[in-house]
MILUM-16591 format. One line per 2 residues: number of its first residue (from 1); for each residue x, z, y of C-alpha. Coordinates in pm, 1 decimal, padded with zeros to 6 digits. Example, Ala and Ser with C-alpha at 12.3 -4.5 7.8 and 13.67 -1.06 7.14 Angstrom:
REM MILUM-16591
1	01230.0:00780.0:-00450.0 ~ 01367.0:00714.0:-00106.0
REM end
This chain:
REM MILUM-16591
1	08985.5:06244.2:12439.8 ~ 08966.6:06245.9:12819.4
3	08709.1:06525.0:12818.9 ~ 08925.2:06738.2:12591.1
5	09221.4:06674.0:12819.9 ~ 09017.1:06788.9:13119.3
7	08913.8:07103.7:12932.2 ~ 09275.6:07176.7:12846.3
9	09365.7:07131.7:13212.7 ~ 09108.6:07392.2:13310.7
11	09238.7:07629.5:13043.1 ~ 09592.7:07576.3:13173.2
13	09486.6:07660.0:13527.7 ~ 09310.7:07975.6:13409.0
15	09626.5:08080.2:13225.7 ~ 09840.8:08014.7:13534.2
17	09606.1:08208.6:13764.1 ~ 09579.5:08496.9:13516.4
19	09958.1:08511.4:13485.4 ~ 09997.9:08535.3:13862.3
21	09730.3:08804.4:13896.6 ~ 09870.8:09015.3:13613.4
23	10229.4:08974.2:13735.5 ~ 10129.0:09073.8:14088.8
25	09947.9:09384.5:13963.3 ~ 10231.6:09512.6:13745.0
27	10489.1:09434.1:14014.8 ~ 10289.3:09616.0:14281.8
29	10257.2:09920.6:14059.0 ~ 10633.3:09920.7:14012.2
31	10697.9:09879.8:14385.2 ~ 10474.3:10181.8:14447.1
33	10697.9:10390.3:14216.2 ~ 10423.7:10432.2:13955.5
35	10608.8:10280.4:13659.6 ~ 10784.6:10533.2:13438.2
37	11102.8:10587.6:13239.2 ~ 10890.1:10608.3:12923.1
39	10864.5:10321.8:12849.9 ~ 10978.8:10078.1:13118.1
41	11307.5:10252.3:13190.7 ~ 11394.5:10267.6:12821.4
43	11335.6:09899.2:12759.0 ~ 11486.2:09773.9:13084.9
45	11805.1:09970.9:13021.5 ~ 11828.4:09840.8:12664.4
47	11790.8:09475.6:12762.7 ~ 12039.3:09522.4:13046.5
49	12300.0:09674.9:12813.7 ~ 12253.3:09398.2:12555.8
51	12298.8:09135.4:12828.3 ~ 12627.7:09304.3:12921.4
53	12749.7:09302.5:12562.9 ~ 12717.0:09681.7:12539.8
55	12554.2:09877.1:12255.4 ~ 12193.8:09939.5:12366.2
57	12210.8:10317.6:12337.2 ~ 11924.6:10451.9:12545.2
59	12030.9:10752.0:12753.1 ~ 11662.2:10845.6:12773.4
61	11632.7:10860.5:12393.0 ~ 11997.5:10920.4:12298.7
63	11995.1:10661.3:12019.8 ~ 12018.5:10285.5:11965.4
65	11711.5:10089.6:12076.1 ~ 11662.4:09956.2:11721.1
67	11596.1:10314.7:11619.2 ~ 11285.8:10316.1:11836.5
69	11059.1:10058.9:11668.6 ~ 11309.2:09820.4:11503.2
71	11227.3:09576.2:11781.8 ~ 11488.1:09301.8:11763.3
73	11317.8:09076.5:12016.1 ~ 11521.3:09255.8:12286.8
75	11825.7:09049.9:12190.9 ~ 11686.2:08703.8:12280.4
77	11515.1:08855.7:12586.7 ~ 11855.9:08968.6:12710.6
79	11944.2:08601.8:12771.0 ~ 11711.9:08613.8:13072.1
81	11909.3:08906.4:13214.4 ~ 12222.4:08693.7:13186.4
83	12057.4:08453.8:13431.2 ~ 11948.9:08732.3:13665.6
85	11934.8:09104.9:13597.4 ~ 11586.1:09215.2:13695.4
87	11307.9:09423.1:13545.5 ~ 11066.4:09168.0:13687.8
89	11151.2:08941.6:13393.7 ~ 10968.0:09192.5:13174.6
91	10667.5:09201.5:13405.6 ~ 10652.6:08821.4:13410.8
93	10685.1:08788.1:13033.4 ~ 10413.4:09045.2:12980.6
95	10177.7:08874.2:13224.0 ~ 10250.0:08533.1:13072.2
97	10197.4:08656.8:12715.3 ~ 09866.4:08822.6:12799.8
99	09743.6:08513.8:12981.0 ~ 09867.8:08276.3:12708.1
101	09641.3:08445.0:12455.4 ~ 09358.5:08251.5:12618.4
103	09488.4:07920.2:12477.4 ~ 09471.5:07999.5:12103.8
105	09144.8:08185.9:12167.8 ~ 08995.7:07868.3:12310.3
107	09147.7:07654.9:12032.6 ~ 09002.8:07884.8:11766.4
109	08661.2:07856.8:11928.0 ~ 08678.6:07479.1:11925.6
111	08816.9:07477.3:11570.3 ~ 08516.5:07684.4:11457.8
113	08283.8:07419.5:11596.9 ~ 08162.4:07603.9:11904.2
115	08030.7:07387.5:12188.6 ~ 08278.9:07354.8:12473.8
117	08082.8:07589.5:12701.3 ~ 08074.9:07862.3:12435.1
119	08446.4:07816.3:12366.6 ~ 08512.2:07865.5:12737.7
121	08294.3:08175.0:12731.1 ~ 08509.5:08322.1:12452.0
123	08816.7:08248.8:12661.7 ~ 08667.4:08469.7:12933.9
125	08575.9:08734.8:12676.7 ~ 08946.1:08752.6:12598.3
127	09070.4:08754.6:12958.1 ~ 08812.8:09013.3:13065.1
129	08861.6:09243.6:12766.8 ~ 08966.2:09566.8:12946.0
131	09278.9:09639.0:12742.4 ~ 09430.1:09303.4:12848.3
133	09427.1:09411.6:13211.7 ~ 09496.6:09779.1:13150.0
135	09798.9:09740.4:12924.4 ~ 09957.7:09520.8:13189.0
137	09955.1:09821.6:13422.7 ~ 10128.8:10051.0:13175.1
139	10494.9:09953.8:13218.8 ~ 10605.9:09698.0:12957.4
141	10555.3:09692.8:12581.2 ~ 10698.7:09425.9:12349.7
143	10391.1:09418.0:12126.5 ~ 10209.9:09248.1:12414.4
145	10413.3:08936.6:12336.7 ~ 10275.2:08945.2:11982.7
147	09914.6:08910.9:12101.7 ~ 09911.7:08532.9:12161.5
149	10129.6:08489.1:11852.7 ~ 09870.0:08666.3:11635.9
151	09595.8:08438.0:11761.9 ~ 09819.4:08133.5:11724.5
153	09913.2:08235.0:11370.0 ~ 09548.2:08224.7:11265.2
155	09507.6:07882.0:11423.1 ~ 09822.6:07755.7:11248.2
157	09694.8:07892.1:10916.5 ~ 09364.8:07710.3:10956.9
159	09549.2:07391.2:11048.4 ~ 09775.7:07432.8:10742.4
161	10083.7:07435.7:10964.4 ~ 10288.1:07658.8:10733.4
163	10617.7:07638.3:10922.0 ~ 10464.6:07731.5:11257.4
165	10261.9:08005.0:11091.3 ~ 10578.2:08151.4:10940.4
167	10763.4:08135.7:11273.2 ~ 10473.8:08318.7:11438.3
169	10483.9:08592.4:11173.3 ~ 10858.5:08641.6:11214.8
171	10820.1:08662.3:11591.9 ~ 10538.4:08917.6:11563.8
173	10725.1:09159.8:11339.0 ~ 11020.8:09137.1:11575.8
175	10807.2:09282.8:11853.3 ~ 10738.7:09617.1:11682.9
177	10773.5:09750.7:11330.1 ~ 10416.7:09880.7:11302.1
179	10280.7:09530.0:11363.5 ~ 10391.5:09452.9:11008.5
181	10085.5:09646.7:10890.2 ~ 09860.0:09422.4:11097.5
183	10035.9:09120.3:10950.0 ~ 09973.0:09257.8:10599.6
185	09606.9:09315.8:10685.7 ~ 09580.6:08960.4:10815.8
187	09735.6:08840.4:10491.5 ~ 09463.8:09011.4:10287.2
189	09198.1:08850.9:10505.3 ~ 09355.2:08505.1:10475.4
191	09384.8:08529.3:10096.4 ~ 09043.4:08667.2:10006.8
193	08815.0:08547.9:10286.1 ~ 08976.2:08242.4:10444.3
195	09111.5:08102.7:10116.1 ~ 09442.8:08030.5:10287.7
197	09637.0:08170.1:09996.3 ~ 09984.3:08047.0:10086.1
199	09969.1:08168.4:10444.8 ~ 09805.0:08488.8:10328.3
201	10077.6:08550.7:10073.3 ~ 10346.7:08487.9:10334.6
203	10181.5:08731.8:10574.6 ~ 10112.3:08999.8:10313.9
205	10458.8:08982.0:10161.4 ~ 10638.1:08970.0:10495.5
207	10429.7:09252.6:10638.3 ~ 10489.1:09490.2:10348.6
209	10857.7:09400.1:10318.2 ~ 10931.9:09444.1:10689.0
211	10741.8:09771.8:10709.7 ~ 10949.0:09914.9:10426.2
213	11278.3:09775.5:10558.1 ~ 11217.1:09884.2:10916.4
215	11072.9:10228.0:10842.4 ~ 11301.2:10324.9:10555.1
217	11628.4:10152.7:10648.0 ~ 11663.1:10024.7:11005.3
219	11496.0:10303.4:11202.6 ~ 11650.1:10592.4:11003.2
221	11993.4:10428.1:11030.8 ~ 11982.8:10387.0:11408.3
223	11775.2:10695.8:11486.8 ~ 11863.0:10945.2:11216.5
225	11501.6:11000.0:11111.7 ~ 11183.3:10809.9:11025.7
227	10936.7:10645.4:11261.4 ~ 10893.9:10823.3:11593.3
229	10517.9:10853.0:11560.5 ~ 10517.3:11035.2:11224.6
231	10442.6:11353.9:11417.8 ~ 10104.7:11214.0:11519.3
233	10002.3:11241.0:11153.4 ~ 10176.4:11568.4:11071.1
235	09854.9:11715.4:10928.3 ~ 09899.6:11462.5:10645.8
237	10271.5:11515.4:10588.8 ~ 10618.8:11484.1:10731.7
239	10718.5:11145.6:10589.1 ~ 10559.9:10808.7:10530.4
241	10553.9:10865.8:10155.1 ~ 10390.8:11206.7:10190.3
243	10134.5:11072.9:10435.7 ~ 10051.8:10782.5:10201.0
245	10004.7:11023.6:09911.6 ~ 09777.8:11257.4:10107.1
247	09563.6:10969.5:10229.9 ~ 09465.7:10929.4:09864.4
249	09490.4:11285.1:09733.7 ~ 09323.1:11463.7:10024.6
251	09023.5:11251.0:10124.8 ~ 08848.1:11554.0:10272.6
253	09111.3:11595.9:10542.2 ~ 09108.1:11223.7:10614.0
255	08730.1:11201.1:10644.5 ~ 08715.3:11510.1:10863.2
257	08966.9:11353.5:11097.6 ~ 08798.0:11014.5:11108.2
259	08443.9:11139.4:11164.9 ~ 08494.6:11310.2:11497.9
261	08331.9:11278.0:11837.9 ~ 08661.4:11159.9:11983.8
263	08683.3:10875.7:11732.4 ~ 08320.2:10781.6:11782.9
265	08382.5:10749.0:12154.4 ~ 08693.4:10540.3:12084.5
267	08502.0:10298.8:11860.2 ~ 08233.6:10261.4:12125.1
269	08500.6:10173.3:12382.3 ~ 08668.6:09930.7:12143.0
271	08352.1:09746.5:12042.3 ~ 08150.5:09759.6:12365.1
273	08303.7:09445.0:12520.5 ~ 08208.0:09238.6:12213.2
275	07915.0:09437.0:12070.1 ~ 07681.5:09147.4:12141.9
277	07878.7:08922.1:11903.7 ~ 07920.4:09146.2:11600.1
279	07721.8:09051.2:11291.9 ~ 07751.3:09055.2:10915.2
281	07776.0:08676.7:10928.3 ~ 08113.0:08697.6:11100.1
283	08241.2:09037.5:10997.1 ~ 08523.3:08939.3:10760.7
285	08796.6:08895.3:11027.6 ~ 08771.5:09267.7:11096.6
287	08973.2:09317.4:10777.0 ~ 09277.7:09222.6:10980.2
289	09200.3:09494.5:11235.3 ~ 09179.8:09774.2:10977.0
291	09549.1:09881.6:10987.8 ~ 09552.6:09908.3:11367.3
293	09217.8:10084.4:11400.6 ~ 09287.0:10316.1:11106.6
295	09616.8:10427.3:11260.7 ~ 09438.1:10504.5:11586.0
297	09151.3:10690.6:11419.8 ~ 09386.2:10904.1:11211.0
299	09628.4:10985.0:11493.2 ~ 09652.9:11324.3:11658.7
301	09731.5:11148.9:11983.9 ~ 09467.6:11076.9:12247.4
303	09635.8:10768.5:12405.0 ~ 09573.6:10585.0:12076.8
305	09201.9:10626.9:12132.6 ~ 09142.8:10446.3:12461.1
307	09161.6:10101.5:12618.2 ~ 09429.7:10203.3:12867.2
309	09732.3:10195.3:12639.2 ~ 09872.8:09929.3:12407.1
311	09768.9:10076.4:12074.1 ~ 09445.9:09876.2:12033.3
313	09597.0:09537.0:12119.5 ~ 09652.8:09425.7:11755.9
315	09280.2:09465.8:11687.2 ~ 09174.0:09232.1:11968.0
317	09243.2:08897.7:11792.1 ~ 09023.3:08998.4:11500.4
319	08742.4:09116.3:11727.1 ~ 08752.0:08776.5:11894.0
321	08755.3:08597.5:11558.8 ~ 08449.6:08798.1:11456.6
323	08265.3:08695.7:11772.2 ~ 08364.4:08331.8:11720.2
325	08242.3:08340.4:11358.0 ~ 07916.2:08502.1:11467.9
327	07847.0:08231.9:11725.4 ~ 07947.8:07959.4:11479.4
329	07685.7:08096.4:11240.6 ~ 07422.4:08084.5:11513.4
331	07402.1:08462.8:11531.7 ~ 07467.7:08721.5:11801.6
333	07262.6:08902.2:12064.1 ~ 07398.2:08675.6:12333.3
335	07448.8:08303.4:12286.6 ~ 07432.8:08155.2:12635.0
337	07779.3:08130.6:12791.5 ~ 07667.2:08267.3:13128.6
339	07525.5:08580.4:12971.9 ~ 07836.5:08625.6:12757.6
341	08062.0:08598.8:13061.3 ~ 07835.2:08826.3:13266.5
343	07846.1:09094.9:12996.1 ~ 08225.2:09068.6:12979.1
345	08251.9:09096.9:13355.1 ~ 08026.1:09403.1:13370.0
347	08226.9:09578.5:13097.1 ~ 08548.8:09483.6:13275.0
349	08421.6:09639.7:13596.6 ~ 08332.2:09955.2:13404.1
351	08647.0:09999.6:13194.0 ~ 08935.4:09818.4:13365.0
353	09164.0:10041.0:13572.0 ~ 09192.2:09824.1:13885.8
355	09070.8:10128.3:14082.2 ~ 09408.0:10292.9:14028.2
357	09543.2:10080.2:14312.4 ~ 09339.9:10269.0:14570.1
359	09351.0:10608.0:14398.5 ~ 09628.3:10751.8:14179.5
361	09877.6:10475.8:14262.4 ~ 09875.9:10598.3:14623.5
363	09951.6:10961.7:14540.7 ~ 10320.4:10930.9:14630.2
365	10280.3:10697.8:14924.5 ~ 10387.8:10977.5:15161.6
367	10744.5:10957.1:15026.1 ~ 10750.8:10585.1:14943.7
369	10969.8:10470.9:15232.6 ~ 11216.9:10755.8:15188.6
371	11241.0:10690.8:14815.0 ~ 11313.0:10321.0:14869.7
373	11584.4:10404.5:15120.3 ~ 11741.3:10658.6:14885.5
375	11736.0:10415.1:14591.5 ~ 11907.4:10150.5:14804.3
377	12200.6:10388.7:14856.2 ~ 12272.8:10407.9:14484.2
379	12524.0:10125.7:14498.8 ~ 12731.9:10160.8:14182.8
381	12653.6:10177.9:13811.9 ~ 12750.0:10545.1:13792.9
383	12543.6:10802.8:13606.7 ~ 12210.0:10906.0:13758.9
385	11982.7:11207.4:13727.5 ~ 11638.6:11148.1:13875.3
387	11262.6:11163.0:13819.0 ~ 11058.9:10966.8:13565.9
389	10908.5:10735.3:13829.1 ~ 11233.0:10662.8:14013.9
391	11431.6:10602.9:13693.3 ~ 11289.3:10252.0:13622.7
393	11438.4:10138.7:13956.0 ~ 11786.7:10253.1:13854.7
395	11799.8:10180.9:13481.1 ~ 12078.7:09920.9:13495.2
397	12357.5:10156.1:13389.4 ~ 12482.1:10333.8:13077.2
399	12381.8:10683.1:13186.8 ~ 12051.9:10772.5:13346.9
401	11855.4:11084.7:13260.2 ~ 11544.2:11264.1:13378.7
403	11503.5:11598.7:13546.4 ~ 11354.1:11829.2:13286.0
405	11250.2:12186.6:13361.6 ~ 11275.1:12276.2:12992.0
407	11635.8:12158.5:12956.3 ~ 11886.6:12352.5:13166.9
409	12161.4:12144.2:13324.7 ~ 12494.5:12252.8:13183.0
411	12708.6:11994.4:13358.0 ~ 12582.9:11815.8:13669.6
413	12923.5:11659.0:13728.1 ~ 12858.1:11393.2:13464.4
415	12625.5:11230.3:13717.2 ~ 12746.9:11030.4:14017.3
417	12404.5:11036.4:14178.9 ~ 12125.5:11294.0:14170.8
419	11803.9:11170.7:14332.8 ~ 11517.3:11418.5:14367.2
421	11168.8:11424.1:14517.0 ~ 11062.5:11775.8:14610.0
423	10700.2:11682.4:14688.3 ~ 10657.3:11486.6:14366.4
425	10893.9:11639.9:14106.8 ~ 10763.8:11409.4:13835.7
427	10689.4:11425.3:13466.8 ~ 10882.4:11697.5:13275.9
429	10986.3:11859.2:13603.2 ~ 10825.3:12101.3:13849.5
431	10861.3:12233.2:14201.7 ~ 11058.2:12546.5:14107.7
433	11307.4:12348.3:13900.0 ~ 11370.9:12089.7:14170.3
435	11394.6:12354.7:14443.8 ~ 11652.6:12544.8:14242.5
437	11849.8:12229.1:14163.7 ~ 11860.6:12126.5:14530.0
439	11987.8:12472.0:14625.3 ~ 12251.9:12456.8:14350.4
441	12373.4:12112.7:14459.0 ~ 12396.1:12212.6:14825.4
443	12634.1:12490.3:14720.5 ~ 12832.2:12263.6:14488.5
445	13149.7:12138.4:14658.2 ~ 13164.6:11841.4:14422.7
447	12846.1:11689.6:14567.4 ~ 12755.6:11561.8:14909.1
449	12400.2:11544.8:15042.2 ~ 12401.7:11175.2:15130.4
451	12036.7:11131.5:15223.4 ~ 11742.1:11356.3:15307.8
453	11402.1:11253.1:15437.5 ~ 11041.4:11349.2:15359.0
455	11159.9:11589.5:15086.4 ~ 11356.9:11315.6:14913.6
457	11716.3:11420.7:14847.6 ~ 12008.9:11207.0:14730.4
459	12328.1:11382.5:14628.6 ~ 12643.8:11181.4:14561.1
461	12944.1:11317.0:14373.0 ~ 13262.0:11338.8:14575.4
463	13557.2:11143.9:14437.5
REM end
């Protein structure tokens, strides 16, 4: 009992240290003006508006936040903004969720009968899996909070804790509609391979039901159309029903898409961190990863085929479960904990994006001080027009929009503040557009050039 307590203490310290490291990294990226309106600005604005009792209509998207991914978890998160309105809540929650995944990973290793040193090794496999670090650097995404819940759900199922399992499932689907497919896949695995029929039935039924409700009712109601990522599968159809039909009726198109060099490279990236622990003896948990991986393989969207973005996160629990099952069966290329951890560390060094902090994250350092000073002069909650990287620092208001060279400005007077960076025009914008806008605003009697330094310009509407 004492030894297990000591092990849990070590796990707790690792979680605390990981949380601090991840929180520091995401916060530093934000301070350097490298976070973006899509998606941090969108989510921060939505939570802020909910905390103020306002309808969370995103001015970046021009529709209710539930029309994005039917993510209802924003509503309880808004309670934190009632305590203190800060985007750093999101960074902390993301860091904590990613780090917390280590606990159920360790518990699952022990539950499978792994020796304590191997269970600790699997904990490091999780923490050093590149997507855990990388996704933390890409703004904030609610599905990150589902990662420890997915791992915990499996542990609850194996412990026959039906109530806690059900709570975990409800929490997971609240993080993003598409996670319902992963839940359904997990249900199939639990029913047919784990013989946890009740938990499996709950997961399968809940997953299918929520996918249909969210994709066919909630999202169309709040958005006016189906899921936002339907366009990534447009070669299969223009609706979920049409895509589902063509997956069956047009196997040639599907197979041609799946068997591509791009997808091969993606699978190598996905499996490389755990390739040593994949075996037929422990392969069944991969059933739960099929929905996530299949969506990524079929997508016409490159970010779904790397370990930088969030799209591969739902597959990670099942990769870990496969490795655990392999070791429990006495299989695997690597069995010694030191070698397992060394392999994980080497892959982390190769694929984690820590190098961004001394490369691309410093690209706008020449205007950093001026940008901070300009942002500090936006002192009311009036409407703002600015760049994609400045927007997340000013999202606590009803109206904030991005400079967009493809969308002509018909009425600049709807904004109280227009903050521009001539050296770094930002995503969707360009030098010619910003130069022209600055010239237009200088000639506009309704605006005053409040601040100018290092090609950073802040215009404030006269009242």
